[in-house]
Each structure stands twice: as structure tokens, then as C-alpha cells.
mmCIF file of the C-alpha atoms, coordinates in Angstrom:
data_MODEL
# 
_entry.id   MODEL 
# 
loop_
_atom_site.group_PDB 
_atom_site.id 
_atom_site.type_symbol 
_atom_site.label_atom_id 
_atom_site.label_alt_id 
_atom_site.label_comp_id 
_atom_site.label_asym_id 
_atom_site.label_entity_id 
_atom_site.label_seq_id 
_atom_site.pdbx_PDB_ins_code 
_atom_site.Cartn_x 
_atom_site.Cartn_y 
_atom_site.Cartn_z 
_atom_site.occupancy 
_atom_site.B_iso_or_equiv 
_atom_site.pdbx_formal_charge 
_atom_site.auth_seq_id 
_atom_site.auth_comp_id 
_atom_site.auth_asym_id 
_atom_site.auth_atom_id 
_atom_site.pdbx_PDB_model_num 
ATOM 1   C CA . MET A 1 1   ? -12.557 26.340  -1.469  1.00 0.00 ? 1   MET A CA 1 
ATOM 2   C CA . ALA A 1 2   ? -13.976 23.039  -2.690  1.00 0.00 ? 2   ALA A CA 1 
ATOM 3   C CA . ASP A 1 3   ? -17.617 23.254  -3.763  1.00 0.00 ? 3   ASP A CA 1 
ATOM 4   C CA . GLU A 1 4   ? -20.132 20.799  -5.174  1.00 0.00 ? 4   GLU A CA 1 
ATOM 5   C CA . GLU A 1 5   ? -19.349 21.604  -8.803  1.00 0.00 ? 5   GLU A CA 1 
ATOM 6   C CA . THR A 1 6   ? -15.647 22.158  -9.304  1.00 0.00 ? 6   THR A CA 1 
ATOM 7   C CA . VAL A 1 7   ? -12.884 19.697  -8.481  1.00 0.00 ? 7   VAL A CA 1 
ATOM 8   C CA . PRO A 1 8   ? -9.772  21.646  -7.465  1.00 0.00 ? 8   PRO A CA 1 
ATOM 9   C CA . ALA A 1 9   ? -6.947  21.461  -10.010 1.00 0.00 ? 9   ALA A CA 1 
ATOM 10  C CA . LEU A 1 10  ? -4.304  19.420  -8.228  1.00 0.00 ? 10  LEU A CA 1 
ATOM 11  C CA . PRO A 1 11  ? -1.902  16.763  -9.544  1.00 0.00 ? 11  PRO A CA 1 
ATOM 12  C CA . ALA A 1 12  ? -2.540  13.121  -8.752  1.00 0.00 ? 12  ALA A CA 1 
ATOM 13  C CA . THR A 1 13  ? 0.260   13.118  -6.170  1.00 0.00 ? 13  THR A CA 1 
ATOM 14  C CA . SER A 1 14  ? -1.539  15.830  -4.200  1.00 0.00 ? 14  SER A CA 1 
ATOM 15  C CA . TRP A 1 15  ? -4.695  13.738  -4.059  1.00 0.00 ? 15  TRP A CA 1 
ATOM 16  C CA . ALA A 1 16  ? -2.677  10.724  -2.954  1.00 0.00 ? 16  ALA A CA 1 
ATOM 17  C CA . VAL A 1 17  ? -1.067  12.640  -0.084  1.00 0.00 ? 17  VAL A CA 1 
ATOM 18  C CA . LEU A 1 18  ? -4.342  14.300  0.883   1.00 0.00 ? 18  LEU A CA 1 
ATOM 19  C CA . GLY A 1 19  ? -6.018  10.909  0.743   1.00 0.00 ? 19  GLY A CA 1 
ATOM 20  C CA . LEU A 1 20  ? -3.504  9.511   3.205   1.00 0.00 ? 20  LEU A CA 1 
ATOM 21  C CA . LEU A 1 21  ? -4.280  12.405  5.550   1.00 0.00 ? 21  LEU A CA 1 
ATOM 22  C CA . SER A 1 22  ? -8.038  11.855  5.142   1.00 0.00 ? 22  SER A CA 1 
ATOM 23  C CA . PHE A 1 23  ? -7.993  8.998   7.650   1.00 0.00 ? 23  PHE A CA 1 
ATOM 24  C CA . GLY A 1 24  ? -7.809  11.629  10.363  1.00 0.00 ? 24  GLY A CA 1 
ATOM 25  C CA . ARG A 1 25  ? -4.353  11.134  11.824  1.00 0.00 ? 25  ARG A CA 1 
ATOM 26  C CA . GLU A 1 26  ? -1.518  13.588  12.121  1.00 0.00 ? 26  GLU A CA 1 
ATOM 27  C CA . LEU A 1 27  ? 1.335   12.210  10.052  1.00 0.00 ? 27  LEU A CA 1 
ATOM 28  C CA . SER A 1 28  ? 4.914   13.222  9.443   1.00 0.00 ? 28  SER A CA 1 
ATOM 29  C CA . GLY A 1 29  ? 6.480   13.097  5.999   1.00 0.00 ? 29  GLY A CA 1 
ATOM 30  C CA . TYR A 1 30  ? 8.169   9.852   7.050   1.00 0.00 ? 30  TYR A CA 1 
ATOM 31  C CA . ASP A 1 31  ? 4.805   8.397   8.121   1.00 0.00 ? 31  ASP A CA 1 
ATOM 32  C CA . LEU A 1 32  ? 3.231   9.384   4.811   1.00 0.00 ? 32  LEU A CA 1 
ATOM 33  C CA . LYS A 1 33  ? 6.020   7.695   2.872   1.00 0.00 ? 33  LYS A CA 1 
ATOM 34  C CA . LYS A 1 34  ? 5.715   4.533   4.964   1.00 0.00 ? 34  LYS A CA 1 
ATOM 35  C CA . TRP A 1 35  ? 1.939   4.407   4.567   1.00 0.00 ? 35  TRP A CA 1 
ATOM 36  C CA . SER A 1 36  ? 2.131   5.010   0.828   1.00 0.00 ? 36  SER A CA 1 
ATOM 37  C CA . ASP A 1 37  ? 4.696   2.236   0.397   1.00 0.00 ? 37  ASP A CA 1 
ATOM 38  C CA . ARG A 1 38  ? 2.416   -0.168  2.246   1.00 0.00 ? 38  ARG A CA 1 
ATOM 39  C CA . SER A 1 39  ? -0.741  0.745   0.364   1.00 0.00 ? 39  SER A CA 1 
ATOM 40  C CA . LEU A 1 40  ? -0.508  2.944   -2.730  1.00 0.00 ? 40  LEU A CA 1 
ATOM 41  C CA . GLY A 1 41  ? 2.700   1.281   -3.885  1.00 0.00 ? 41  GLY A CA 1 
ATOM 42  C CA . LEU A 1 42  ? 0.906   -2.031  -4.347  1.00 0.00 ? 42  LEU A CA 1 
ATOM 43  C CA . PHE A 1 43  ? -1.683  -0.821  -6.828  1.00 0.00 ? 43  PHE A CA 1 
ATOM 44  C CA . TYR A 1 44  ? -0.858  2.699   -8.041  1.00 0.00 ? 44  TYR A CA 1 
ATOM 45  C CA . TRP A 1 45  ? 2.507   4.229   -7.159  1.00 0.00 ? 45  TRP A CA 1 
ATOM 46  C CA . SER A 1 46  ? 4.356   5.459   -4.100  1.00 0.00 ? 46  SER A CA 1 
ATOM 47  C CA . PRO A 1 47  ? 5.547   9.095   -4.123  1.00 0.00 ? 47  PRO A CA 1 
ATOM 48  C CA . SER A 1 48  ? 9.153   9.812   -3.233  1.00 0.00 ? 48  SER A CA 1 
ATOM 49  C CA . PHE A 1 49  ? 10.040  11.786  -0.104  1.00 0.00 ? 49  PHE A CA 1 
ATOM 50  C CA . SER A 1 50  ? 10.727  14.877  -2.219  1.00 0.00 ? 50  SER A CA 1 
ATOM 51  C CA . GLN A 1 51  ? 7.323   14.564  -3.908  1.00 0.00 ? 51  GLN A CA 1 
ATOM 52  C CA . ILE A 1 52  ? 5.571   14.142  -0.577  1.00 0.00 ? 52  ILE A CA 1 
ATOM 53  C CA . TYR A 1 53  ? 7.153   17.246  0.948   1.00 0.00 ? 53  TYR A CA 1 
ATOM 54  C CA . SER A 1 54  ? 6.498   19.275  -2.210  1.00 0.00 ? 54  SER A CA 1 
ATOM 55  C CA . GLU A 1 55  ? 2.845   18.255  -2.156  1.00 0.00 ? 55  GLU A CA 1 
ATOM 56  C CA . LEU A 1 56  ? 2.520   18.997  1.559   1.00 0.00 ? 56  LEU A CA 1 
ATOM 57  C CA . LYS A 1 57  ? 3.683   22.553  0.892   1.00 0.00 ? 57  LYS A CA 1 
ATOM 58  C CA . ARG A 1 58  ? 1.192   22.817  -1.978  1.00 0.00 ? 58  ARG A CA 1 
ATOM 59  C CA . LEU A 1 59  ? -1.625  21.489  0.217   1.00 0.00 ? 59  LEU A CA 1 
ATOM 60  C CA . GLU A 1 60  ? -0.797  23.874  3.059   1.00 0.00 ? 60  GLU A CA 1 
ATOM 61  C CA . LYS A 1 61  ? -0.728  26.806  0.648   1.00 0.00 ? 61  LYS A CA 1 
ATOM 62  C CA . ALA A 1 62  ? -4.148  25.774  -0.677  1.00 0.00 ? 62  ALA A CA 1 
ATOM 63  C CA . GLY A 1 63  ? -5.541  25.504  2.846   1.00 0.00 ? 63  GLY A CA 1 
ATOM 64  C CA . TYR A 1 64  ? -6.153  21.778  2.544   1.00 0.00 ? 64  TYR A CA 1 
ATOM 65  C CA . ALA A 1 65  ? -3.595  20.741  5.186   1.00 0.00 ? 65  ALA A CA 1 
ATOM 66  C CA . GLY A 1 66  ? -2.053  22.254  8.297   1.00 0.00 ? 66  GLY A CA 1 
ATOM 67  C CA . SER A 1 67  ? 1.042   21.395  10.278  1.00 0.00 ? 67  SER A CA 1 
ATOM 68  C CA . ARG A 1 68  ? 2.657   21.854  13.655  1.00 0.00 ? 68  ARG A CA 1 
ATOM 69  C CA . LEU A 1 69  ? 5.921   20.987  15.346  1.00 0.00 ? 69  LEU A CA 1 
ATOM 70  C CA . VAL A 1 70  ? 5.765   18.345  18.065  1.00 0.00 ? 70  VAL A CA 1 
ATOM 71  C CA . ALA A 1 71  ? 8.149   18.037  20.964  1.00 0.00 ? 71  ALA A CA 1 
ATOM 72  C CA . PRO A 1 72  ? 11.041  15.724  20.212  1.00 0.00 ? 72  PRO A CA 1 
ATOM 73  C CA . GLU A 1 73  ? 11.415  12.366  21.848  1.00 0.00 ? 73  GLU A CA 1 
ATOM 74  C CA . ALA A 1 74  ? 14.613  11.624  23.718  1.00 0.00 ? 74  ALA A CA 1 
ATOM 75  C CA . GLY A 1 75  ? 17.568  11.943  21.365  1.00 0.00 ? 75  GLY A CA 1 
ATOM 76  C CA . SER A 1 76  ? 15.532  13.111  18.384  1.00 0.00 ? 76  SER A CA 1 
ATOM 77  C CA . ARG A 1 77  ? 14.801  16.425  16.682  1.00 0.00 ? 77  ARG A CA 1 
ATOM 78  C CA . ASP A 1 78  ? 11.564  18.357  16.408  1.00 0.00 ? 78  ASP A CA 1 
ATOM 79  C CA . LYS A 1 79  ? 9.126   16.671  14.084  1.00 0.00 ? 79  LYS A CA 1 
ATOM 80  C CA . ARG A 1 80  ? 6.560   18.388  11.895  1.00 0.00 ? 80  ARG A CA 1 
ATOM 81  C CA . VAL A 1 81  ? 3.267   16.583  11.579  1.00 0.00 ? 81  VAL A CA 1 
ATOM 82  C CA . TYR A 1 82  ? 0.484   17.323  9.125   1.00 0.00 ? 82  TYR A CA 1 
ATOM 83  C CA . ARG A 1 83  ? -3.268  17.074  9.351   1.00 0.00 ? 83  ARG A CA 1 
ATOM 84  C CA . ILE A 1 84  ? -6.085  17.518  6.870   1.00 0.00 ? 84  ILE A CA 1 
ATOM 85  C CA . THR A 1 85  ? -8.333  20.559  7.228   1.00 0.00 ? 85  THR A CA 1 
ATOM 86  C CA . ASP A 1 86  ? -12.101 20.551  6.853   1.00 0.00 ? 86  ASP A CA 1 
ATOM 87  C CA . GLU A 1 87  ? -11.648 22.218  3.476   1.00 0.00 ? 87  GLU A CA 1 
ATOM 88  C CA . GLY A 1 88  ? -9.122  19.568  2.460   1.00 0.00 ? 88  GLY A CA 1 
ATOM 89  C CA . LEU A 1 89  ? -11.470 16.774  3.483   1.00 0.00 ? 89  LEU A CA 1 
ATOM 90  C CA . ALA A 1 90  ? -14.254 18.337  1.417   1.00 0.00 ? 90  ALA A CA 1 
ATOM 91  C CA . ALA A 1 91  ? -11.907 18.665  -1.557  1.00 0.00 ? 91  ALA A CA 1 
ATOM 92  C CA . VAL A 1 92  ? -10.668 15.068  -1.522  1.00 0.00 ? 92  VAL A CA 1 
ATOM 93  C CA . ARG A 1 93  ? -14.212 13.782  -0.975  1.00 0.00 ? 93  ARG A CA 1 
ATOM 94  C CA . LEU A 1 94  ? -15.402 15.771  -3.989  1.00 0.00 ? 94  LEU A CA 1 
ATOM 95  C CA . TRP A 1 95  ? -12.479 14.501  -6.078  1.00 0.00 ? 95  TRP A CA 1 
ATOM 96  C CA . ALA A 1 96  ? -13.141 10.867  -5.095  1.00 0.00 ? 96  ALA A CA 1 
ATOM 97  C CA . ARG A 1 97  ? -16.845 11.223  -5.889  1.00 0.00 ? 97  ARG A CA 1 
ATOM 98  C CA . THR A 1 98  ? -16.758 13.175  -9.151  1.00 0.00 ? 98  THR A CA 1 
ATOM 99  C CA . ALA A 1 99  ? -13.333 13.268  -10.839 1.00 0.00 ? 99  ALA A CA 1 
ATOM 100 C CA . PRO A 1 100 ? -13.126 11.192  -14.055 1.00 0.00 ? 100 PRO A CA 1 
ATOM 101 C CA . LEU A 1 101 ? -11.556 7.778   -13.602 1.00 0.00 ? 101 LEU A CA 1 
ATOM 102 C CA . ASP A 1 102 ? -8.296  7.161   -15.420 1.00 0.00 ? 102 ASP A CA 1 
ATOM 103 C CA . PRO A 1 103 ? -8.508  3.697   -17.007 1.00 0.00 ? 103 PRO A CA 1 
ATOM 104 C CA . PRO A 1 104 ? -5.687  1.324   -16.067 1.00 0.00 ? 104 PRO A CA 1 
ATOM 105 C CA . VAL A 1 105 ? -2.787  1.459   -18.510 1.00 0.00 ? 105 VAL A CA 1 
ATOM 106 C CA . LEU A 1 106 ? -1.088  -1.889  -18.994 1.00 0.00 ? 106 LEU A CA 1 
ATOM 107 C CA . LYS A 1 107 ? 2.655   -1.460  -19.497 1.00 0.00 ? 107 LYS A CA 1 
ATOM 108 C CA . HIS A 1 108 ? 3.803   -5.036  -19.035 1.00 0.00 ? 108 HIS A CA 1 
ATOM 109 C CA . GLY A 1 109 ? 7.496   -5.661  -19.723 1.00 0.00 ? 109 GLY A CA 1 
ATOM 110 C CA . PRO A 1 110 ? 7.289   -9.473  -19.631 1.00 0.00 ? 110 PRO A CA 1 
ATOM 111 C CA . MET A 1 111 ? 4.373   -9.430  -22.103 1.00 0.00 ? 111 MET A CA 1 
ATOM 112 C CA . LEU A 1 112 ? 6.415   -7.259  -24.455 1.00 0.00 ? 112 LEU A CA 1 
ATOM 113 C CA . ARG A 1 113 ? 9.263   -9.784  -24.279 1.00 0.00 ? 113 ARG A CA 1 
ATOM 114 C CA . LEU A 1 114 ? 6.816   -12.619 -24.895 1.00 0.00 ? 114 LEU A CA 1 
ATOM 115 C CA . TRP A 1 115 ? 5.490   -10.765 -27.940 1.00 0.00 ? 115 TRP A CA 1 
ATOM 116 C CA . LEU A 1 116 ? 9.075   -10.707 -29.209 1.00 0.00 ? 116 LEU A CA 1 
ATOM 117 C CA . GLY A 1 117 ? 9.654   -14.305 -28.220 1.00 0.00 ? 117 GLY A CA 1 
ATOM 118 C CA . HIS A 1 118 ? 10.525  -15.276 -31.801 1.00 0.00 ? 118 HIS A CA 1 
ATOM 119 C CA . LEU A 1 119 ? 13.727  -13.232 -31.324 1.00 0.00 ? 119 LEU A CA 1 
ATOM 120 C CA . LEU A 1 120 ? 14.744  -14.923 -28.076 1.00 0.00 ? 120 LEU A CA 1 
ATOM 121 C CA . GLU A 1 121 ? 16.104  -18.303 -27.212 1.00 0.00 ? 121 GLU A CA 1 
ATOM 122 C CA . PRO A 1 122 ? 13.443  -20.489 -25.537 1.00 0.00 ? 122 PRO A CA 1 
ATOM 123 C CA . GLU A 1 123 ? 15.486  -20.680 -22.352 1.00 0.00 ? 123 GLU A CA 1 
ATOM 124 C CA . ARG A 1 124 ? 15.711  -16.881 -22.147 1.00 0.00 ? 124 ARG A CA 1 
ATOM 125 C CA . MET A 1 125 ? 11.951  -16.622 -22.540 1.00 0.00 ? 125 MET A CA 1 
ATOM 126 C CA . ARG A 1 126 ? 11.512  -19.083 -19.696 1.00 0.00 ? 126 ARG A CA 1 
ATOM 127 C CA . GLU A 1 127 ? 13.865  -16.984 -17.537 1.00 0.00 ? 127 GLU A CA 1 
ATOM 128 C CA . VAL A 1 128 ? 11.778  -13.866 -18.203 1.00 0.00 ? 128 VAL A CA 1 
ATOM 129 C CA . LEU A 1 129 ? 8.565   -15.615 -17.212 1.00 0.00 ? 129 LEU A CA 1 
ATOM 130 C CA . ALA A 1 130 ? 10.161  -17.250 -14.174 1.00 0.00 ? 130 ALA A CA 1 
ATOM 131 C CA . ALA A 1 131 ? 11.341  -13.823 -13.006 1.00 0.00 ? 131 ALA A CA 1 
ATOM 132 C CA . GLN A 1 132 ? 7.833   -12.455 -13.500 1.00 0.00 ? 132 GLN A CA 1 
ATOM 133 C CA . ARG A 1 133 ? 6.422   -15.310 -11.463 1.00 0.00 ? 133 ARG A CA 1 
ATOM 134 C CA . GLU A 1 134 ? 8.898   -14.644 -8.658  1.00 0.00 ? 134 GLU A CA 1 
ATOM 135 C CA . TYR A 1 135 ? 8.074   -10.920 -8.681  1.00 0.00 ? 135 TYR A CA 1 
ATOM 136 C CA . ALA A 1 136 ? 4.318   -11.537 -8.645  1.00 0.00 ? 136 ALA A CA 1 
ATOM 137 C CA . GLU A 1 137 ? 4.582   -13.978 -5.754  1.00 0.00 ? 137 GLU A CA 1 
ATOM 138 C CA . ALA A 1 138 ? 6.709   -11.534 -3.727  1.00 0.00 ? 138 ALA A CA 1 
ATOM 139 C CA . MET A 1 139 ? 4.151   -8.772  -4.324  1.00 0.00 ? 139 MET A CA 1 
ATOM 140 C CA . ARG A 1 140 ? 1.307   -11.130 -3.426  1.00 0.00 ? 140 ARG A CA 1 
ATOM 141 C CA . LEU A 1 141 ? 2.934   -11.964 -0.107  1.00 0.00 ? 141 LEU A CA 1 
ATOM 142 C CA . ARG A 1 142 ? 3.553   -8.278  0.572   1.00 0.00 ? 142 ARG A CA 1 
ATOM 143 C CA . ALA A 1 143 ? -0.086  -7.393  -0.155  1.00 0.00 ? 143 ALA A CA 1 
ATOM 144 C CA . GLU A 1 144 ? -1.274  -10.272 2.003   1.00 0.00 ? 144 GLU A CA 1 
ATOM 145 C CA . ALA A 1 145 ? 0.851   -9.121  4.942   1.00 0.00 ? 145 ALA A CA 1 
ATOM 146 C CA . ASP A 1 146 ? -0.169  -5.470  4.593   1.00 0.00 ? 146 ASP A CA 1 
ATOM 147 C CA . ALA A 1 147 ? -3.857  -6.426  4.377   1.00 0.00 ? 147 ALA A CA 1 
ATOM 148 C CA . ALA A 1 148 ? -3.486  -8.401  7.600   1.00 0.00 ? 148 ALA A CA 1 
ATOM 149 C CA . ASP A 1 149 ? -1.833  -5.428  9.321   1.00 0.00 ? 149 ASP A CA 1 
ATOM 150 C CA . ALA A 1 150 ? -4.580  -3.086  8.110   1.00 0.00 ? 150 ALA A CA 1 
ATOM 151 C CA . SER A 1 151 ? -7.239  -5.284  9.700   1.00 0.00 ? 151 SER A CA 1 
ATOM 152 C CA . ALA A 1 152 ? -6.248  -3.971  13.132  1.00 0.00 ? 152 ALA A CA 1 
ATOM 153 C CA . ASP A 1 153 ? -7.653  -0.493  12.357  1.00 0.00 ? 153 ASP A CA 1 
ATOM 154 C CA . GLU A 1 154 ? -11.352 -0.040  11.571  1.00 0.00 ? 154 GLU A CA 1 
ATOM 155 C CA . ALA A 1 155 ? -10.573 3.174   9.682   1.00 0.00 ? 155 ALA A CA 1 
ATOM 156 C CA . TRP A 1 156 ? -8.627  1.109   7.144   1.00 0.00 ? 156 TRP A CA 1 
ATOM 157 C CA . ALA A 1 157 ? -11.554 -1.104  6.091   1.00 0.00 ? 157 ALA A CA 1 
ATOM 158 C CA . TYR A 1 158 ? -11.535 0.103   2.487   1.00 0.00 ? 158 TYR A CA 1 
ATOM 159 C CA . PRO A 1 159 ? -7.730  0.220   2.134   1.00 0.00 ? 159 PRO A CA 1 
ATOM 160 C CA . ARG A 1 160 ? -7.795  -3.371  3.421   1.00 0.00 ? 160 ARG A CA 1 
ATOM 161 C CA . LEU A 1 161 ? -10.221 -4.309  0.654   1.00 0.00 ? 161 LEU A CA 1 
ATOM 162 C CA . THR A 1 162 ? -7.915  -2.610  -1.848  1.00 0.00 ? 162 THR A CA 1 
ATOM 163 C CA . LEU A 1 163 ? -4.962  -4.578  -0.524  1.00 0.00 ? 163 LEU A CA 1 
ATOM 164 C CA . THR A 1 164 ? -7.023  -7.754  -0.872  1.00 0.00 ? 164 THR A CA 1 
ATOM 165 C CA . TRP A 1 165 ? -7.668  -6.756  -4.495  1.00 0.00 ? 165 TRP A CA 1 
ATOM 166 C CA . ALA A 1 166 ? -3.904  -6.307  -4.936  1.00 0.00 ? 166 ALA A CA 1 
ATOM 167 C CA . GLU A 1 167 ? -3.289  -9.728  -3.407  1.00 0.00 ? 167 GLU A CA 1 
ATOM 168 C CA . ARG A 1 168 ? -5.737  -11.316 -5.853  1.00 0.00 ? 168 ARG A CA 1 
ATOM 169 C CA . TYR A 1 169 ? -4.247  -9.381  -8.753  1.00 0.00 ? 169 TYR A CA 1 
ATOM 170 C CA . TYR A 1 170 ? -0.714  -10.616 -8.054  1.00 0.00 ? 170 TYR A CA 1 
ATOM 171 C CA . THR A 1 171 ? -2.031  -14.130 -7.503  1.00 0.00 ? 171 THR A CA 1 
ATOM 172 C CA . ALA A 1 172 ? -3.455  -13.954 -11.022 1.00 0.00 ? 172 ALA A CA 1 
ATOM 173 C CA . GLU A 1 173 ? -0.156  -12.575 -12.378 1.00 0.00 ? 173 GLU A CA 1 
ATOM 174 C CA . ARG A 1 174 ? 1.720   -15.470 -10.767 1.00 0.00 ? 174 ARG A CA 1 
ATOM 175 C CA . ASP A 1 175 ? -0.725  -18.005 -12.191 1.00 0.00 ? 175 ASP A CA 1 
ATOM 176 C CA . LEU A 1 176 ? -0.599  -16.373 -15.642 1.00 0.00 ? 176 LEU A CA 1 
ATOM 177 C CA . ALA A 1 177 ? 3.192   -16.716 -15.670 1.00 0.00 ? 177 ALA A CA 1 
ATOM 178 C CA . ASP A 1 178 ? 2.800   -20.425 -14.855 1.00 0.00 ? 178 ASP A CA 1 
ATOM 179 C CA . ALA A 1 179 ? 0.218   -20.762 -17.631 1.00 0.00 ? 179 ALA A CA 1 
ATOM 180 C CA . MET A 1 180 ? 2.490   -19.010 -20.134 1.00 0.00 ? 180 MET A CA 1 
ATOM 181 C CA . LEU A 1 181 ? 5.360   -21.340 -19.266 1.00 0.00 ? 181 LEU A CA 1 
ATOM 182 C CA . ALA A 1 182 ? 3.053   -24.290 -19.977 1.00 0.00 ? 182 ALA A CA 1 
ATOM 183 C CA . ASP A 1 183 ? 1.850   -22.655 -23.199 1.00 0.00 ? 183 ASP A CA 1 
ATOM 184 C CA . ILE A 1 184 ? 5.430   -22.176 -24.391 1.00 0.00 ? 184 ILE A CA 1 
ATOM 185 C CA . GLU A 1 185 ? 6.152   -25.852 -23.836 1.00 0.00 ? 185 GLU A CA 1 
ATOM 186 C CA . GLN A 1 186 ? 3.050   -26.780 -25.828 1.00 0.00 ? 186 GLN A CA 1 
ATOM 187 C CA . LEU A 1 187 ? 4.008   -24.338 -28.601 1.00 0.00 ? 187 LEU A CA 1 
ATOM 188 C CA . GLU A 1 188 ? 7.474   -25.878 -28.834 1.00 0.00 ? 188 GLU A CA 1 
ATOM 189 C CA . ARG A 1 189 ? 5.980   -29.366 -29.095 1.00 0.00 ? 189 ARG A CA 1 
ATOM 190 C CA . GLN A 1 190 ? 3.631   -28.227 -31.841 1.00 0.00 ? 190 GLN A CA 1 
ATOM 191 C CA . SER A 1 191 ? 6.457   -26.492 -33.697 1.00 0.00 ? 191 SER A CA 1 
ATOM 192 C CA . ALA A 1 192 ? 8.755   -29.494 -33.625 1.00 0.00 ? 192 ALA A CA 1 
ATOM 193 C CA . GLY A 1 193 ? 9.640   -30.409 -37.188 1.00 0.00 ? 193 GLY A CA 1 
ATOM 194 C CA . LYS A 1 194 ? 7.973   -27.306 -38.694 1.00 0.00 ? 194 LYS A CA 1 
ATOM 195 C CA . PRO A 1 195 ? 9.848   -24.575 -40.611 1.00 0.00 ? 195 PRO A CA 1 
ATOM 196 C CA . ASP A 1 196 ? 11.298  -21.811 -38.458 1.00 0.00 ? 196 ASP A CA 1 
ATOM 197 C CA . ARG A 1 197 ? 10.000  -19.129 -40.845 1.00 0.00 ? 197 ARG A CA 1 
ATOM 198 C CA . GLU A 1 198 ? 6.705   -18.339 -42.512 1.00 0.00 ? 198 GLU A CA 1 
ATOM 199 C CA . PRO A 1 199 ? 6.793   -18.931 -46.288 1.00 0.00 ? 199 PRO A CA 1 
ATOM 200 C CA . GLU A 1 200 ? 7.600   -15.756 -48.175 1.00 0.00 ? 200 GLU A CA 1 
ATOM 201 C CA . GLY A 1 201 ? 4.579   -13.798 -49.305 1.00 0.00 ? 201 GLY A CA 1 
ATOM 202 C CA . GLU A 1 202 ? 2.352   -14.935 -46.444 1.00 0.00 ? 202 GLU A CA 1 
ATOM 203 C CA . ASP A 1 203 ? 1.235   -12.468 -43.787 1.00 0.00 ? 203 ASP A CA 1 
ATOM 204 C CA . PRO A 1 204 ? 1.406   -14.166 -40.340 1.00 0.00 ? 204 PRO A CA 1 
ATOM 205 C CA . TRP A 1 205 ? -1.257  -11.744 -38.998 1.00 0.00 ? 205 TRP A CA 1 
ATOM 206 C CA . HIS A 1 206 ? -3.924  -12.896 -41.487 1.00 0.00 ? 206 HIS A CA 1 
# 
């Protein structure tokens, strides 16, 4: 039972699944996966089907979710749908209000390659940044489309704001890739005619 002092000990995936159920709809495992792909996947992560079903069992066992079988549509099988319980809603509300925030952890592959740019050919470095730009633009368009779809449901006002944040984030990532490409060109112009290596005995970090 969730109280006002103790946040239940559940993994982050449980809170994600319970959070998806907190909007008040009965959802199947397929629905939960689809919703997570179109929201959580843009700014946190999207659980796999196996993770979702494992967490649903955990949440039912804890009393935070319930389920029932619904009559099949023509040509389909029975479908199990899940709903949040009052206890589950209290638990996820308490977690959202009081659990410590995990700071964002930047694990940026293109930045790591840029850091090692002295080991790469200039053209390869441009390819890495161009790929990052393409990825960021694709994610921006996806966030933009999902935010527009979310606008049709008043219950999704805050997820829509989060998707707008994601859209702005990927816009910035796209623009940063463009800026880095320009910076590389400037660096190459400045380095023209200079030695390829630092003189021995000098520390490039000081």
C-alpha cells in the first residue's frame, strides 16, 4: 500500500508502465508498447514487449493494476486489457511527487567520435556528423507528429508538452551537428600549413 512517506520499491520500467496506465484507459500489452514507442521512446526509453508483460505481472501481484479478458472481435482472439487500481494511482502519484530525480546521463556516440577526430580522416568525421544530423531531424519530425496526434486528447496535455520538449531537443541536436560541421571546416582552415603533431614535451591539455 502506497503511503505518504514511502515510495514503493519498483524498477523504473514498472513506473513507466504504471504511468502509461495512469491516464485512465484500459490498455492491452500491444497498446502499452505502441504508446511507449510514441512517447517514452522519444525522451527516455521504450520497454520491449517482454518487459511490459513482466512488469504487468509484477504490478498485478502488487495490487497496482488489474486485468480482464475482453470479447474478441471478428477473427481475433481474446484480448487481456489492464487498468490501474486506486492503489496503483496513489503509488505512481507518490513516486512522481517524491522520488529522487535521476540526472540525465549524456552518452553521445557522435561526440565521442568527434573527441577522437584526430584519429579519423576529415571526410569520415563529416560522415559521422551528417549521420547525426539525419538522425536528429528524423527524431524531430517524429516528435512533431506525435505531439500533434496527442493534441486530440485533453488527458495528454502534459505528454504533449514533453513531446514538444523532445521536438525542441532534436532540433537543437540537428543544429549542433550543422554547427560542428562548420567548426570543422574552420578548424581545417586554421590548421592549414601547421604541423600535424604537437611538439614533443608539450601537453596539449595545458
